[in-house]
N, C-alpha and C positions, 0 to 999 in steps of 0.2 A: 180436368175435374178431382176433385181431393177426395182421400181413399173416405169411405164410409161409416170406421170405426169398426167395421163388423169384418165377417171373410161372405165370402160371395163368393158362392157355390149354385148345383144346378137347382131348382124349385126358385134360386132370385125372383120375387114378386115386384120388386123398382124397373117399372121397364125403360128406365133414363142408365140408370146406371147399366144393365143389358146391352141396349144401343150402343153409350160409351163403348164397354171390353167388344163389341163384335167387331168397334170400328176401329181399334189398336189392336186388334188381332189381325184384323185384313187388313192392315198395314204393315203392323211386325211379321208379319209371314207370308207378303205377297203372294195373298190370294184376291186383288180386287180382278184383276186381269182375267182370274178362271173361275167363271159362275155357276160350275159343280162344286169347288171347294168353297165361294166366297160364304161367310154368312151374311144373314140379309139383318141388316139393324132396326130392322123396321118389323122383323118376328117377336116379338117380347121374351118368347122361352129359351128361357137358357136348358140347353134339355144335352140329351148325350152327347150329340155331333159339337154345340161349346165346345162341353168338358176335355171330349174328346182333344180338341186344339189349343183349349189353356195346358193340359199334358204335353204337346208337343212346342207349345212356346216354354215351357219351364222345361223341358229339355234341350233347348238350345240355348239359352239365357244362363244368370251369374247376378247373383246380389251382386253391391255396390264394391265388396271385399272381396270379390272375384266367385264365389262361392256360389255350387251347382244350388238348384232354387228346388223344392223337395216337388217330383212331382206327383202331385196327386188331385187336379185341374180343381183344384179350390183353390181362389184368389182373394188369399189376406195380406197384411200392408206389405210382405217384400215381391212376391209375385207384383201387385198394384204397383208398387215404385217401379219396378222395372218395365210393367205396361207404360204408366205414365209422366214418368221422370218422379227421380228423391224427393221434388217441391210439392209431390203433389201427399206426403207423407207430416204425419205431425214430429216434431225433434225438438229437445232441450238438451239445450247443450252446461247450463247450469243452475245452481238451487239457489233459491229464494230467500230461505235459511238461512236463515244467517249463522244458528249451528251448524245445520247440515251444510253449508257452501266452508266453515270452517273445519268441520270433521274432514270434508274432501282435500280440502290444500293441506290437509296432514299428515293422509295416508298417500297423497299423489310427492308430501316430503318422503317417504319412509321406501314405495318404488323411485326415486328418485336415486336413495341413497344404499338402489338392490341391497337389502337386509335378506341375508339369508340362508341358515341352519348350518349353524355351525356344531359336529362335523357335518357335511351332510348324510340325508335321511334319517336323522335325532330328533327331529322336535324343538331341541333346541336351542342357545344361541347365544348372545345377548343380548338383542331387542325382541327374539321372541320367549326366552323366561320372563322379561318385563311383561308384556301383550297376559302372559298366563298368569301371572301374579296380581297383576292390575285387573283381572275376571274372576279372581279369587280361588285357583285352580292350578296343582304342582307343575313341575315342569316335567318337557317329555308328550307331552298333551297334543293331541291333533288341537291345532288354533287361529283354524281362520274364523273363525266368533270371536274369538279374543282380541286375534287384533280390529275387527269392529269396535270392539265396545273400549279395547288403549284410545283407539281415533275419538268416537265420542266424548270419552272422560280429558283425553285433549284438550278438545274444542272446549267444551261446559268450562270447562281450571281456567283457560284462554279468555272466556268469555264472559268473567268470575260468576255463575250460574247450577243450578243442578243438572247431572246427565239423566235424561229419560231414559237413555235405556238402560235393560235388563241387564242384571251384572248375568251372565253365564258365558262358560265357553261350548256351548251345547246349541248348533245351530237349528237344531229341531224347539229344542227349548224354547231355545227366544222364540221362534215362530206363535207357540205355545200360547209366552205367557206374556207376548206383546200387551194384546187389547187390556190387558189388566193394568199398565203405564200410562194406561189416554195414547197409543197409536191407533194405525188405523193400517189396516192389509189389507193387500189387493189380492184377489184369485189369482193361479196363473194361465187360465182359460180364460179370465175377462183381460186381460192379459194381450193374452195372444191375438183373443178376436177385434181390442181394442189399444195398441201399444201407446197412444196418449196419455194413458192411461198412467204408464211411470215415467220419471220422473228423474232428475239426476238426485244426487243426495238421499237419495232411500236403499234400501239394505236387502237385497236378492236371498233368497234360500231358497238350494233346492236338497230333496229327500234322494237319497240313494237308497232309502229300503234299509229292514233293521237295526233301527233309530240312528244311524251314519247319515249327515248329512254336509253339504258347503254350500257357504256364505260366502260376501263381500257385498263394495259398491258399486250400486250404480255412476259413475261419472259423467255419460249422457249417453241420451240413447235419440237413433234418427231414425223413423216408423218403426221396423222389426229389429232393426240390430242395434246392442246396447255397447258402451263403452263401459267396461269394468274393474276396480279394483281392489284385490283381490292379493291375501293370506293365504301360508300354506300348500300355495298352487305351482302352478310354472309351464312355459308355452304350451305344453299338452293340456292342459287346463284342467290335470287332476283335481282331485281332494285331496292327494299327499303327496303335491310336490313340498320343494323346497326354497322357498323364497315369496317376496309380495312381487305380483308382476302387474303390469295392465293390459288387458287381454279384452280380444271381442266377441261376445253371445248373442248368439237369435235369442231371440226371445223366446221364440217356444223352446230352448233349453232348461228354463228356468220352468221347473214342475211343479215345487208346492205356490209361491209367491213372493211376495213383496211386501214391505213392512213401510211405515212414513212414517219419522216422527217428527215432519211438519208442523210449527205454531205452539210444541210442548215448550 
């Protein structure tokens, strides 16, 4: 059964989904031979006992990157994939839009070059200064959003067309102004419930409070996991790292949402 594009939790009304999950839990937790522990697939209720066993399953299993599942008793895309297999959740491996595909290719080229700040922890360097200049701000500032703008701008030049992205080095400024440029926004809570809304080539936005944020490209999506290309980060996935990196993030880490410039 494919992921139903929403979080399954206590009180679920779709009896077919509840039955399928109970059958998988019985199998994965080896409950079929224990009548007292076994969940009854013919009982359509997702009640406290089932929630407890979902938590037990989450405690004993990991996502396909080997990271622990959130033990909340709710079945989002990562828990669903662990229960039913990766093939049952949607994926997006490449951008269909020409501009977005070219921007991703350019971003990947910068990652391959191993662009780093020079000197370390300075928000400076030959490439970094150029990213910030292209976004219209002074050297030495946080540059994750400027990196995204530079990639879009280089892609637009290569395709001999205009750049639709907001010219800004501010992540939250980008989030607020993107719809004014015709872009579509996907809220974080909608993406968490249905990761199939997120596609390769979109820009993710994280809000860290106090006007601070972080951003980068979604390179690919596999259920509840994202492969990203980001500037001003590092392997710790911080917002003030020293280079351009390819990272893996959970969809649930992105707390503002996604910006889609496809079709513009």
